[in-house]
C-alpha positions in Angstrom: 16.4 -13.0 -52.1 14.3 -15.2 -49.9 11.6 -14.0 -47.8 10.8 -15.5 -44.5 7.5 -14.7 -42.7 6.7 -15.3 -38.9 4.1 -14.6 -36.4 5.0 -13.3 -32.8 2.5 -13.6 -30.0 2.5 -11.2 -27.2 0.4 -11.9 -24.1 0.1 -9.0 -21.5 -1.1 -10.1 -18.3 -3.2 -7.5 -16.3 -1.7 -6.4 -13.0 -3.6 -7.9 -9.8 -2.4 -5.1 -7.6 -4.6 -4.9 -4.5 -4.5 -3.3 -0.9 -6.1 -5.7 1.6 -6.2 -4.2 5.0 -7.3 -6.2 7.9 -9.8 -3.3 8.9 -11.0 -0.1 7.1 -11.6 1.7 10.6 -10.0 1.8 13.9 -11.1 3.5 17.2 -8.6 4.0 19.6 -8.1 6.0 23.1 -6.0 9.2 22.9 -2.4 8.4 23.8 -2.9 4.7 22.9 -1.5 3.0 19.8 -2.8 1.1 17.3 -1.5 -1.7 14.8 -2.7 -1.6 11.2 -2.6 -4.7 9.5 -3.1 -6.2 6.2 -1.2 -6.7 3.0 -0.5 -5.4 -0.6 0.1 -7.6 -3.2 0.4 -7.9 -6.8 1.6 -10.4 -9.5 3.9 -7.7 -10.7 6.8 -6.5 -8.5 5.9 -3.8 -6.2 7.6 -0.2 -7.4 6.3 2.2 -4.7 4.2 2.5 -1.6 3.2 5.7 0.0 1.6 6.3 3.3 -0.2 9.6 4.0 -1.8 10.7 7.5 -4.2 13.4 7.1 -2.8 14.5 3.8 0.8 14.4 4.8 3.3 11.9 3.7 5.1 10.2 6.4 6.6 7.3 4.4 7.5 6.2 1.0 8.7 2.7 0.5 10.6 1.7 -2.8 12.4 -1.3 -1.5 10.6 -4.6 -0.3 11.8 -7.7 1.2 9.3 -9.6 -1.1 9.0 -8.1 -4.5 5.4 -8.9 -4.8 4.1 -8.5 -1.5 4.2 -5.8 1.5 3.1 -6.1 4.9 1.1 -3.3 6.2 1.6 -4.2 9.8 5.5 -4.0 9.4 6.4 -1.5 12.2 9.1 0.0 10.3 6.8 0.7 7.1 3.3 1.8 6.9 2.4 1.2 10.5 5.3 3.4 11.5 3.2 6.5 12.3 2.6 7.4 16.0 -1.0 6.8 16.5 -0.4 7.7 20.3 0.4 11.2 19.2 -2.8 11.7 17.2 -5.2 14.3 18.5 -9.0 13.5 19.3 -10.9 13.3 16.2 -11.1 11.3 12.7 -7.8 10.9 11.0 -7.4 9.4 7.6 -4.5 7.0 6.5 -4.3 6.8 2.9 -2.1 4.1 1.4 -1.2 4.2 -2.4 0.6 1.5 -4.0 2.1 1.4 -7.5 3.5 -1.9 -9.3 6.0 -2.2 -12.3 3.1 -2.6 -14.5 2.0 1.0 -13.9 -1.1 0.2 -11.8 -1.9 2.5 -8.9 -4.5 1.8 -6.1 -5.5 3.4 -3.1 -7.1 2.5 0.1 -8.2 4.9 3.0 -8.1 3.7 6.6 -10.1 5.8 9.1 -8.6 6.1 12.6 -10.9 7.7 15.1 -9.3 9.0 18.5 -11.6 9.4 21.4 
C-alpha cells in the first residue's frame, strides 16, 4: 500500500461580540419615557439577546434582521419595556448577548426615575 501524508491547518477566529450602548445611565421623570440606544455586534452570527429589567426578563430575541448586528434602540426589541411605567428610584436594565461562537457578554444600563 501507499502512504499519503497531509497537513490540515485550522484557524480559529476569536469572537468580537460586544455591547455598545449610547449611554450607560439615564435619568427620567416619572411617567416619561426614554430611548435606550446603541448596538450589539459580533463577527459571528448573534444567537440570543436577553433584556432584563430589575431582574425580570422582559424580552428574549433569537431572530435578527442582520445576523451580526442588533440595534438596542429598536422599539420592538430591547427598548420595548415601558419606562413611563417605572416607579421612582434606580432601575437596572441588563442586556446579555450570546453569539454562535458561544461567547456571552453583559452590559448594565442604569435608569434613575425621579
